[in-house]
A tleap script that builds the chain and sets N, CA, C and O, in Angstrom:
source leaprc.protein.ff14SB
mol = sequence {
  NMET ASN THR PRO SER ALA LEU ILE ILE GLU
  ASP ASP LYS ASP VAL SER ASP LEU TYR SER
  HIE VAL LEU GLU SER SER GLY PHE THR THR
  GLU ILE ILE SER THR GLY GLU ALA ALA LEU
  ALA ARG LEU ALA ALA SER VAL PRO ASP VAL
  VAL LEU LEU ASP LEU ASN LEU PRO SER HIE
  LEU SER GLY VAL ASP VAL LEU HIE HIE ILE
  ARG ALA ASP GLN ARG LEU ALA GLY THR ARG
  VAL ILE VAL VAL THR GLY TYR PRO ASP LEU
  ALA GLU THR LEU ARG ASP GLU ALA ASP TRP
  ILE LEU LEU LYS PRO VAL ASP VAL ASN GLN
  LEU SER ASP LEU ILE GLN ARG LEU ARG PRO
  SER GLY SER SER CALA
}
set mol.1.N position { 33.421 74.875 63.252 }
set mol.1.CA position { 32.272 74.002 63.179 }
set mol.1.C position { 31.001 74.834 63.092 }
set mol.1.O position { 30.858 75.845 63.781 }
set mol.2.N position { 30.093 74.405 62.253 }
set mol.2.CA position { 28.863 75.143 62.050 }
set mol.2.C position { 27.765 74.662 62.981 }
set mol.2.O position { 27.667 73.477 63.301 }
set mol.3.N position { 26.946 75.605 63.405 }
set mol.3.CA position { 25.773 75.275 64.200 }
set mol.3.C position { 24.690 74.800 63.248 }
set mol.3.O position { 24.407 75.481 62.262 }
set mol.4.N position { 24.070 73.641 63.513 }
set mol.4.CA position { 23.012 73.176 62.625 }
set mol.4.C position { 21.801 74.100 62.679 }
set mol.4.O position { 21.537 74.743 63.695 }
set mol.5.N position { 21.079 74.152 61.578 }
set mol.5.CA position { 19.924 75.048 61.498 }
set mol.5.C position { 18.635 74.267 61.263 }
set mol.5.O position { 18.623 73.206 60.639 }
set mol.6.N position { 17.555 74.835 61.786 }
set mol.6.CA position { 16.241 74.226 61.605 }
set mol.6.C position { 15.248 75.294 61.192 }
set mol.6.O position { 15.248 76.401 61.729 }
set mol.7.N position { 14.407 74.954 60.238 }
set mol.7.CA position { 13.317 75.815 59.814 }
set mol.7.C position { 12.030 75.179 60.324 }
set mol.7.O position { 11.723 74.031 60.001 }
set mol.8.N position { 11.286 75.929 61.119 }
set mol.8.CA position { 10.024 75.463 61.676 }
set mol.8.C position { 8.910 76.123 60.885 }
set mol.8.O position { 8.775 77.347 60.890 }
set mol.9.N position { 8.112 75.310 60.205 }
set mol.9.CA position { 7.011 75.820 59.394 }
set mol.9.C position { 5.730 75.398 60.100 }
set mol.9.O position { 5.251 74.275 59.943 }
set mol.10.N position { 5.194 76.316 60.872 }
set mol.10.CA position { 4.056 76.036 61.761 }
set mol.10.C position { 3.331 77.339 62.016 }
set mol.10.O position { 3.966 78.348 62.325 }
set mol.11.N position { 1.999 77.338 61.892 }
set mol.11.CA position { 1.234 78.567 62.051 }
set mol.11.C position { 0.778 78.833 63.481 }
set mol.11.O position { 0.362 79.952 63.781 }
set mol.12.N position { 0.839 77.858 64.363 }
set mol.12.CA position { 0.442 78.057 65.757 }
set mol.12.C position { 1.651 78.567 66.542 }
set mol.12.O position { 2.632 77.845 66.717 }
set mol.13.N position { 1.577 79.805 67.011 }
set mol.13.CA position { 2.720 80.437 67.669 }
set mol.13.C position { 3.186 79.672 68.896 }
set mol.13.O position { 4.389 79.489 69.082 }
set mol.14.N position { 2.269 79.224 69.733 }
set mol.14.CA position { 2.668 78.483 70.931 }
set mol.14.C position { 3.392 77.189 70.575 }
set mol.14.O position { 4.396 76.839 71.194 }
set mol.15.N position { 2.883 76.493 69.587 }
set mol.15.CA position { 3.503 75.238 69.155 }
set mol.15.C position { 4.874 75.507 68.544 }
set mol.15.O position { 5.841 74.815 68.863 }
set mol.16.N position { 4.967 76.509 67.665 }
set mol.16.CA position { 6.256 76.806 67.033 }
set mol.16.C position { 7.279 77.271 68.059 }
set mol.16.O position { 8.460 76.944 67.946 }
set mol.17.N position { 6.844 78.024 69.051 }
set mol.17.CA position { 7.772 78.441 70.117 }
set mol.17.C position { 8.278 77.242 70.911 }
set mol.17.O position { 9.450 77.197 71.284 }
set mol.18.N position { 7.403 76.268 71.172 }
set mol.18.CA position { 7.810 75.052 71.872 }
set mol.18.C position { 8.826 74.273 71.041 }
set mol.18.O position { 9.854 73.847 71.566 }
set mol.19.N position { 8.549 74.083 69.750 }
set mol.19.CA position { 9.488 73.386 68.870 }
set mol.19.C position { 10.833 74.116 68.847 }
set mol.19.O position { 11.891 73.490 68.910 }
set mol.20.N position { 10.779 75.434 68.756 }
set mol.20.CA position { 11.999 76.232 68.723 }
set mol.20.C position { 12.817 76.017 69.996 }
set mol.20.O position { 14.037 75.867 69.935 }
set mol.21.N position { 12.155 76.004 71.133 }
set mol.21.CA position { 12.847 75.791 72.404 }
set mol.21.C position { 13.537 74.421 72.430 }
set mol.21.O position { 14.692 74.312 72.842 }
set mol.22.N position { 12.827 73.385 71.991 }
set mol.22.CA position { 13.399 72.035 71.978 }
set mol.22.C position { 14.620 71.983 71.055 }
set mol.22.O position { 15.653 71.420 71.417 }
set mol.23.N position { 14.498 72.564 69.880 }
set mol.23.CA position { 15.606 72.557 68.923 }
set mol.23.C position { 16.795 73.369 69.423 }
set mol.23.O position { 17.941 72.930 69.318 }
set mol.24.N position { 16.525 74.533 69.957 }
set mol.24.CA position { 17.620 75.366 70.463 }
set mol.24.C position { 18.309 74.706 71.651 }
set mol.24.O position { 19.520 74.847 71.817 }
set mol.25.N position { 17.556 73.991 72.475 }
set mol.25.CA position { 18.151 73.247 73.592 }
set mol.25.C position { 19.071 72.133 73.097 }
set mol.25.O position { 19.960 71.684 73.821 }
set mol.26.N position { 18.853 71.698 71.874 }
set mol.26.CA position { 19.678 70.655 71.275 }
set mol.26.C position { 20.796 71.223 70.404 }
set mol.26.O position { 21.499 70.476 69.723 }
set mol.27.N position { 20.957 72.546 70.429 }
set mol.27.CA position { 22.076 73.161 69.726 }
set mol.27.C position { 21.789 73.666 68.332 }
set mol.27.O position { 22.721 74.034 67.617 }
set mol.28.N position { 20.534 73.698 67.916 }
set mol.28.CA position { 20.175 74.210 66.597 }
set mol.28.C position { 19.855 75.700 66.676 }
set mol.28.O position { 19.367 76.186 67.697 }
set mol.29.N position { 20.133 76.412 65.599 }
set mol.29.CA position { 19.552 77.736 65.426 }
set mol.29.C position { 18.205 77.502 64.754 }
set mol.29.O position { 18.058 76.574 63.959 }
set mol.30.N position { 17.230 78.336 65.069 }
set mol.30.CA position { 15.901 78.117 64.502 }
set mol.30.C position { 15.362 79.376 63.856 }
set mol.30.O position { 15.732 80.497 64.206 }
set mol.31.N position { 14.484 79.154 62.910 }
set mol.31.CA position { 13.710 80.221 62.295 }
set mol.31.C position { 12.291 79.699 62.146 }
set mol.31.O position { 12.084 78.550 61.754 }
set mol.32.N position { 11.320 80.538 62.458 }
set mol.32.CA position { 9.913 80.141 62.389 }
set mol.32.C position { 9.236 80.850 61.223 }
set mol.32.O position { 9.354 82.064 61.062 }
set mol.33.N position { 8.532 80.077 60.423 }
set mol.33.CA position { 7.767 80.569 59.277 }
set mol.33.C position { 6.344 80.056 59.452 }
set mol.33.O position { 6.148 78.924 59.893 }
set mol.34.N position { 5.341 80.875 59.110 }
set mol.34.CA position { 3.968 80.444 59.376 }
set mol.34.C position { 3.109 80.169 58.143 }
set mol.34.O position { 1.965 79.738 58.283 }
set mol.35.N position { 3.636 80.408 56.931 }
set mol.35.CA position { 2.848 80.131 55.724 }
set mol.35.C position { 3.689 79.365 54.707 }
set mol.35.O position { 4.919 79.394 54.743 }
set mol.36.N position { 2.999 78.684 53.806 }
set mol.36.CA position { 3.692 77.955 52.757 }
set mol.36.C position { 4.464 78.863 51.827 }
set mol.36.O position { 5.581 78.540 51.421 }
set mol.37.N position { 3.874 80.002 51.485 }
set mol.37.CA position { 4.560 80.947 50.586 }
set mol.37.C position { 5.845 81.473 51.216 }
set mol.37.O position { 6.880 81.530 50.553 }
set mol.38.N position { 5.791 81.854 52.481 }
set mol.38.CA position { 6.986 82.349 53.174 }
set mol.38.C position { 8.028 81.241 53.298 }
set mol.38.O position { 9.227 81.506 53.225 }
set mol.39.N position { 7.575 80.002 53.486 }
set mol.39.CA position { 8.506 78.880 53.585 }
set mol.39.C position { 9.272 78.696 52.270 }
set mol.39.O position { 10.489 78.511 52.278 }
set mol.40.N position { 8.560 78.747 51.149 }
set mol.40.CA position { 9.244 78.580 49.866 }
set mol.40.C position { 10.232 79.711 49.606 }
set mol.40.O position { 11.318 79.482 49.074 }
set mol.41.N position { 9.857 80.929 49.980 }
set mol.41.CA position { 10.773 82.060 49.813 }
set mol.41.C position { 12.030 81.854 50.656 }
set mol.41.O position { 13.140 82.111 50.190 }
set mol.42.N position { 11.859 81.399 51.880 }
set mol.42.CA position { 13.016 81.192 52.759 }
set mol.42.C position { 13.876 80.041 52.261 }
set mol.42.O position { 15.104 80.122 52.283 }
set mol.43.N position { 13.232 78.971 51.811 }
set mol.43.CA position { 13.976 77.817 51.303 }
set mol.43.C position { 14.737 78.139 50.018 }
set mol.43.O position { 15.726 77.477 49.701 }
set mol.44.N position { 14.285 79.145 49.285 }
set mol.44.CA position { 15.018 79.572 48.090 }
set mol.44.C position { 16.331 80.249 48.461 }
set mol.44.O position { 17.264 80.302 47.660 }
set mol.45.N position { 16.390 80.768 49.692 }
set mol.45.CA position { 17.571 81.525 50.120 }
set mol.45.C position { 18.461 80.758 51.102 }
set mol.45.O position { 19.580 81.190 51.378 }
set mol.46.N position { 17.984 79.634 51.630 }
set mol.46.CA position { 18.772 78.918 52.636 }
set mol.46.C position { 18.552 77.419 52.508 }
set mol.46.O position { 17.585 76.960 51.899 }
set mol.47.N position { 19.477 76.668 53.100 }
set mol.47.CA position { 19.385 75.212 53.112 }
set mol.47.C position { 19.504 74.760 54.566 }
set mol.47.O position { 20.611 74.563 55.066 }
set mol.48.N position { 18.366 74.594 55.245 }
set mol.48.CA position { 18.421 74.156 56.640 }
set mol.48.C position { 18.796 72.685 56.747 }
set mol.48.O position { 18.601 71.913 55.808 }
set mol.49.N position { 19.334 72.309 57.896 }
set mol.49.CA position { 19.641 70.903 58.142 }
set mol.49.C position { 18.362 70.107 58.385 }
set mol.49.O position { 18.237 68.958 57.961 }
set mol.50.N position { 17.412 70.744 59.076 }
set mol.50.CA position { 16.157 70.094 59.451 }
set mol.50.C position { 14.995 71.044 59.202 }
set mol.50.O position { 15.111 72.250 59.421 }
set mol.51.N position { 13.874 70.494 58.744 }
set mol.51.CA position { 12.614 71.241 58.625 }
set mol.51.C position { 11.566 70.505 59.445 }
set mol.51.O position { 11.341 69.311 59.250 }
set mol.52.N position { 10.927 71.220 60.361 }
set mol.52.CA position { 9.729 70.717 61.035 }
set mol.52.C position { 8.561 71.318 60.284 }
set mol.52.O position { 8.428 72.540 60.219 }
set mol.53.N position { 7.717 70.483 59.719 }
set mol.53.CA position { 6.704 70.940 58.785 }
set mol.53.C position { 5.299 70.526 59.195 }
set mol.53.O position { 4.969 69.340 59.224 }
set mol.54.N position { 4.480 71.518 59.511 }
set mol.54.CA position { 3.056 71.294 59.745 }
set mol.54.C position { 2.383 71.184 58.383 }
set mol.54.O position { 2.722 71.934 57.467 }
set mol.55.N position { 1.449 70.277 58.237 }
set mol.55.CA position { 0.781 70.110 56.947 }
set mol.55.C position { -0.361 71.082 56.733 }
set mol.55.O position { -0.683 71.413 55.592 }
set mol.56.N position { -0.976 71.542 57.799 }
set mol.56.CA position { -2.150 72.408 57.701 }
set mol.56.C position { -1.724 73.859 57.922 }
set mol.56.O position { -1.678 74.339 59.054 }
set mol.57.N position { -1.417 74.545 56.831 }
set mol.57.CA position { -0.946 75.922 56.910 }
set mol.57.C position { -2.016 76.878 56.387 }
set mol.57.O position { -2.783 76.517 55.494 }
set mol.58.N position { -2.076 78.101 56.938 }
set mol.58.CA position { -3.096 79.074 56.536 }
set mol.58.C position { -2.688 79.852 55.287 }
set mol.58.O position { -2.528 81.072 55.332 }
set mol.59.N position { -2.523 79.148 54.187 }
set mol.59.CA position { -2.089 79.814 52.967 }
set mol.59.C position { -2.533 78.979 51.774 }
set mol.59.O position { -3.107 77.901 51.929 }
set mol.60.N position { -2.259 79.497 50.586 }
set mol.60.CA position { -2.619 78.757 49.380 }
set mol.60.C position { -1.741 77.522 49.219 }
set mol.60.O position { -2.152 76.538 48.605 }
set mol.61.N position { -0.535 77.576 49.771 }
set mol.61.CA position { 0.371 76.435 49.707 }
set mol.61.C position { 0.304 75.670 51.020 }
set mol.61.O position { 0.570 76.229 52.084 }
set mol.62.N position { -0.044 74.411 50.947 }
set mol.62.CA position { -0.123 73.576 52.145 }
set mol.62.C position { 1.265 73.030 52.500 }
set mol.62.O position { 2.231 73.195 51.755 }
set mol.63.N position { 1.326 72.394 53.629 }
set mol.63.CA position { 2.561 71.716 54.013 }
set mol.63.C position { 2.915 70.610 53.032 }
set mol.63.O position { 4.094 70.343 52.799 }
set mol.64.N position { 1.916 69.969 52.460 }
set mol.64.CA position { 2.166 68.943 51.446 }
set mol.64.C position { 2.863 69.571 50.238 }
set mol.64.O position { 3.809 68.997 49.699 }
set mol.65.N position { 2.397 70.745 49.815 }
set mol.65.CA position { 3.040 71.455 48.703 }
set mol.65.C position { 4.493 71.786 49.040 }
set mol.65.O position { 5.383 71.625 48.205 }
set mol.66.N position { 4.723 72.247 50.262 }
set mol.66.CA position { 6.088 72.590 50.691 }
set mol.66.C position { 6.968 71.342 50.689 }
set mol.66.O position { 8.113 71.391 50.238 }
set mol.67.N position { 6.442 70.230 51.188 }
set mol.67.CA position { 7.206 68.980 51.196 }
set mol.67.C position { 7.569 68.560 49.774 }
set mol.67.O position { 8.711 68.180 49.519 }
set mol.68.N position { 6.617 68.623 48.847 }
set mol.68.CA position { 6.906 68.271 47.452 }
set mol.68.C position { 8.000 69.175 46.885 }
set mol.68.O position { 8.882 68.712 46.161 }
set mol.69.N position { 7.938 70.466 47.216 }
set mol.69.CA position { 8.959 71.406 46.754 }
set mol.69.C position { 10.334 71.031 47.304 }
set mol.69.O position { 11.318 71.014 46.564 }
set mol.70.N position { 10.401 70.736 48.580 }
set mol.70.CA position { 11.683 70.373 49.199 }
set mol.70.C position { 12.268 69.157 48.494 }
set mol.70.O position { 13.452 69.143 48.160 }
set mol.71.N position { 11.459 68.152 48.269 }
set mol.71.CA position { 11.958 66.913 47.657 }
set mol.71.C position { 12.315 67.082 46.187 }
set mol.71.O position { 13.093 66.290 45.654 }
set mol.72.N position { 11.771 68.088 45.522 }
set mol.72.CA position { 12.086 68.335 44.115 }
set mol.72.C position { 13.328 69.206 43.928 }
set mol.72.O position { 13.859 69.288 42.820 }
set mol.73.N position { 13.796 69.854 44.989 }
set mol.73.CA position { 14.923 70.793 44.913 }
set mol.73.C position { 16.212 70.079 45.307 }
set mol.73.O position { 16.382 69.703 46.467 }
set mol.74.N position { 17.110 69.891 44.363 }
set mol.74.CA position { 18.362 69.188 44.624 }
set mol.74.C position { 19.217 69.868 45.703 }
set mol.74.O position { 19.971 69.196 46.407 }
set mol.75.N position { 19.104 71.192 45.835 }
set mol.75.CA position { 19.854 71.893 46.886 }
set mol.75.C position { 19.446 71.407 48.277 }
set mol.75.O position { 20.238 71.459 49.217 }
set mol.76.N position { 18.210 70.938 48.399 }
set mol.76.CA position { 17.663 70.537 49.696 }
set mol.76.C position { 17.692 69.020 49.898 }
set mol.76.O position { 17.032 68.501 50.798 }
set mol.77.N position { 18.451 68.316 49.066 }
set mol.77.CA position { 18.482 66.856 49.132 }
set mol.77.C position { 18.936 66.336 50.497 }
set mol.77.O position { 18.505 65.266 50.927 }
set mol.78.N position { 19.802 67.085 51.178 }
set mol.78.CA position { 20.298 66.649 52.479 }
set mol.78.C position { 19.469 67.137 53.658 }
set mol.78.O position { 19.772 66.812 54.806 }
set mol.79.N position { 18.439 67.904 53.388 }
set mol.79.CA position { 17.586 68.435 54.453 }
set mol.79.C position { 16.645 67.340 54.947 }
set mol.79.O position { 15.928 66.718 54.164 }
set mol.80.N position { 16.662 67.117 56.257 }
set mol.80.CA position { 15.775 66.129 56.871 }
set mol.80.C position { 14.443 66.808 57.170 }
set mol.80.O position { 14.417 67.915 57.709 }
set mol.81.N position { 13.349 66.160 56.826 }
set mol.81.CA position { 12.017 66.738 57.018 }
set mol.81.C position { 11.232 65.899 58.025 }
set mol.81.O position { 11.024 64.699 57.847 }
set mol.82.N position { 10.807 66.577 59.082 }
set mol.82.CA position { 9.926 65.967 60.078 }
set mol.82.C position { 8.545 66.568 59.867 }
set mol.82.O position { 8.324 67.748 60.139 }
set mol.83.N position { 7.628 65.759 59.386 }
set mol.83.CA position { 6.248 66.206 59.206 }
set mol.83.C position { 5.544 66.072 60.546 }
set mol.83.O position { 5.618 65.033 61.202 }
set mol.84.N position { 4.861 67.136 60.942 }
set mol.84.CA position { 4.115 67.157 62.195 }
set mol.84.C position { 2.664 67.467 61.839 }
set mol.84.O position { 2.364 68.517 61.270 }
set mol.85.N position { 1.771 66.546 62.179 }
set mol.85.CA position { 0.389 66.720 61.763 }
set mol.85.C position { -0.575 66.019 62.709 }
set mol.85.O position { -0.201 65.101 63.438 }
set mol.86.N position { -1.785 66.459 62.682 }
set mol.86.CA position { -2.853 65.808 63.424 }
set mol.86.C position { -3.703 64.926 62.522 }
set mol.86.O position { -4.757 64.445 62.937 }
set mol.87.N position { -3.252 64.712 61.301 }
set mol.87.CA position { -4.012 63.946 60.312 }
set mol.87.C position { -3.262 62.672 59.931 }
set mol.87.O position { -2.504 62.674 58.961 }
set mol.88.N position { -3.459 61.588 60.677 }
set mol.88.CA position { -2.694 60.360 60.417 }
set mol.88.C position { -2.910 59.775 59.026 }
set mol.88.O position { -1.970 59.238 58.439 }
set mol.89.N position { -4.116 59.865 58.486 }
set mol.89.CA position { -4.361 59.312 57.151 }
set mol.89.C position { -3.568 60.063 56.083 }
set mol.89.O position { -2.989 59.449 55.187 }
set mol.90.N position { -3.542 61.375 56.181 }
set mol.90.CA position { -2.755 62.179 55.246 }
set mol.90.C position { -1.265 61.901 55.438 }
set mol.90.O position { -0.528 61.758 54.462 }
set mol.91.N position { -0.830 61.827 56.670 }
set mol.91.CA position { 0.579 61.554 56.953 }
set mol.91.C position { 1.027 60.246 56.315 }
set mol.91.O position { 2.135 60.153 55.787 }
set mol.92.N position { 0.176 59.253 56.365 }
set mol.92.CA position { 0.516 57.943 55.804 }
set mol.92.C position { 0.820 58.034 54.317 }
set mol.92.O position { 1.664 57.288 53.819 }
set mol.93.N position { 0.155 58.930 53.596 }
set mol.93.CA position { 0.397 59.076 52.157 }
set mol.93.C position { 1.745 59.731 51.863 }
set mol.93.O position { 2.201 59.724 50.720 }
set mol.94.N position { 2.384 60.297 52.888 }
set mol.94.CA position { 3.649 61.027 52.702 }
set mol.94.C position { 4.858 60.262 53.227 }
set mol.94.O position { 5.961 60.807 53.260 }
set mol.95.N position { 4.675 59.035 53.631 }
set mol.95.CA position { 5.767 58.249 54.235 }
set mol.95.C position { 7.008 58.185 53.349 }
set mol.95.O position { 8.125 58.165 53.866 }
set mol.96.N position { 6.841 58.153 52.040 }
set mol.96.CA position { 7.995 58.048 51.142 }
set mol.96.C position { 8.748 59.362 50.994 }
set mol.96.O position { 9.901 59.364 50.565 }
set mol.97.N position { 8.116 60.481 51.341 }
set mol.97.CA position { 8.764 61.783 51.182 }
set mol.97.C position { 9.297 62.352 52.494 }
set mol.97.O position { 10.324 63.030 52.503 }
set mol.98.N position { 8.615 62.083 53.588 }
set mol.98.CA position { 9.040 62.615 54.887 }
set mol.98.C position { 10.089 61.687 55.487 }
set mol.98.O position { 10.021 60.470 55.312 }
set mol.99.N position { 11.058 62.263 56.195 }
set mol.99.CA position { 12.029 61.435 56.910 }
set mol.99.C position { 11.397 60.843 58.165 }
set mol.99.O position { 11.648 59.689 58.513 }
set mol.100.N position { 10.571 61.649 58.842 }
set mol.100.CA position { 9.843 61.201 60.026 }
set mol.100.C position { 8.488 61.870 60.031 }
set mol.100.O position { 8.308 62.962 59.492 }
set mol.101.N position { 7.533 61.188 60.654 }
set mol.101.CA position { 6.196 61.755 60.834 }
set mol.101.C position { 5.869 61.675 62.316 }
set mol.101.O position { 5.925 60.605 62.923 }
set mol.102.N position { 5.528 62.821 62.885 }
set mol.102.CA position { 5.092 62.890 64.270 }
set mol.102.C position { 3.640 63.349 64.277 }
set mol.102.O position { 3.275 64.313 63.605 }
set mol.103.N position { 2.825 62.649 65.042 }
set mol.103.CA position { 1.415 63.016 65.140 }
set mol.103.C position { 1.193 63.937 66.321 }
set mol.103.O position { 1.728 63.720 67.409 }
set mol.104.N position { 0.389 64.977 66.090 }
set mol.104.CA position { 0.041 65.913 67.158 }
set mol.104.C position { -0.968 65.255 68.077 }
set mol.104.O position { -1.793 64.469 67.611 }
set mol.105.N position { -0.930 65.549 69.361 }
set mol.105.CA position { 0.055 66.416 70.015 }
set mol.105.C position { 1.401 65.707 70.131 }
set mol.105.O position { 1.468 64.523 70.459 }
set mol.106.N position { 2.460 66.446 69.859 }
set mol.106.CA position { 3.814 65.899 69.858 }
set mol.106.C position { 4.329 65.806 71.289 }
set mol.106.O position { 4.217 66.752 72.068 }
set mol.107.N position { 4.887 64.664 71.615 }
set mol.107.CA position { 5.535 64.476 72.901 }
set mol.107.C position { 6.896 65.177 72.841 }
set mol.107.O position { 7.725 64.857 71.990 }
set mol.108.N position { 7.118 66.125 73.739 }
set mol.108.CA position { 8.339 66.928 73.724 }
set mol.108.C position { 9.581 66.054 73.901 }
set mol.108.O position { 10.610 66.317 73.278 }
set mol.109.N position { 9.503 65.031 74.734 }
set mol.109.CA position { 10.649 64.143 74.924 }
set mol.109.C position { 10.961 63.364 73.655 }
set mol.109.O position { 12.128 63.163 73.321 }
set mol.110.N position { 9.929 62.925 72.949 }
set mol.110.CA position { 10.123 62.221 71.686 }
set mol.110.C position { 10.789 63.142 70.660 }
set mol.110.O position { 11.714 62.731 69.960 }
set mol.111.N position { 10.319 64.373 70.576 }
set mol.111.CA position { 10.903 65.336 69.652 }
set mol.111.C position { 12.357 65.612 70.015 }
set mol.111.O position { 13.222 65.651 69.140 }
set mol.112.N position { 12.624 65.801 71.286 }
set mol.112.CA position { 13.992 66.072 71.736 }
set mol.112.C position { 14.922 64.912 71.390 }
set mol.112.O position { 16.031 65.136 70.904 }
set mol.113.N position { 14.487 63.679 71.634 }
set mol.113.CA position { 15.304 62.511 71.306 }
set mol.113.C position { 15.583 62.431 69.812 }
set mol.113.O position { 16.704 62.135 69.398 }
set mol.114.N position { 14.569 62.692 69.012 }
set mol.114.CA position { 14.734 62.658 67.564 }
set mol.114.C position { 15.707 63.738 67.110 }
set mol.114.O position { 16.584 63.471 66.288 }
set mol.115.N position { 15.566 64.931 67.624 }
set mol.115.CA position { 16.440 66.044 67.246 }
set mol.115.C position { 17.894 65.744 67.613 }
set mol.115.O position { 18.804 66.063 66.848 }
set mol.116.N position { 18.115 65.142 68.761 }
set mol.116.CA position { 19.475 64.771 69.154 }
set mol.116.C position { 20.093 63.826 68.131 }
set mol.116.O position { 21.278 63.936 67.815 }
set mol.117.N position { 19.306 62.913 67.624 }
set mol.117.CA position { 19.809 61.965 66.623 }
set mol.117.C position { 20.086 62.642 65.286 }
set mol.117.O position { 20.896 62.154 64.498 }
set mol.118.N position { 19.420 63.758 65.029 }
set mol.118.CA position { 19.567 64.443 63.741 }
set mol.118.C position { 20.710 65.444 63.707 }
set mol.118.O position { 21.048 65.965 62.644 }
set mol.119.N position { 21.303 65.715 64.851 }
set mol.119.CA position { 22.405 66.685 64.854 }
set mol.119.C position { 23.496 66.207 63.903 }
set mol.119.O position { 23.994 65.090 64.046 }
set mol.120.N position { 23.869 67.033 62.941 }
set mol.120.CA position { 24.930 66.637 62.015 }
set mol.120.C position { 26.229 66.388 62.777 }
set mol.120.O position { 26.548 67.122 63.712 }
set mol.121.N position { 26.964 65.380 62.390 }
set mol.121.CA position { 28.247 65.122 63.044 }
set mol.121.C position { 29.199 66.268 62.765 }
set mol.121.O position { 29.220 66.828 61.670 }
set mol.122.N position { 29.979 66.604 63.768 }
set mol.122.CA position { 30.923 67.711 63.641 }
set mol.122.C position { 30.346 69.062 63.985 }
set mol.122.O position { 31.068 70.058 63.945 }
set mol.123.N position { 29.058 69.136 64.325 }
set mol.123.CA position { 28.465 70.431 64.695 }
set mol.123.C position { 28.673 70.659 66.168 }
set mol.123.O position { 28.745 69.714 66.954 }
set mol.124.N position { 28.767 71.909 66.536 }
set mol.124.CA position { 28.981 72.254 67.943 }
set mol.124.C position { 27.689 72.714 68.556 }
set mol.124.O position { 26.849 73.315 67.887 }
set mol.125.N position { 27.531 72.434 69.819 }
set mol.125.CA position { 26.312 72.848 70.514 }
set mol.125.C position { 26.472 74.196 71.129 }
set mol.125.O position { 25.542 74.703 71.756 }
savepdb mol mol.pdb
quit
């Protein structure tokens, strides 16, 4: 049985470390990426089960660009995307592309509950 994987695309180290802890506590392996360019490079080489995606990234490629890329790549069709943002108006425009939208500050219990539901069946913790 495979351990599910999560890619965390977030530029705030404290926030990404918190997300990583929640995901790892739920049995996921995690990798943290802090820019849109690095995210696209990583996504070209791997297919995570889940992506936690901040929309406001410190790079030429925003989280919105990364989300559009994920949805355009057939290899990533099964990847669940949780958009995490402090911009509710922008988030609303992405409802058709994101699987879930969480508004910052994220409630850790809410994130943990959601992650538990996303664990692929047959994966081991």
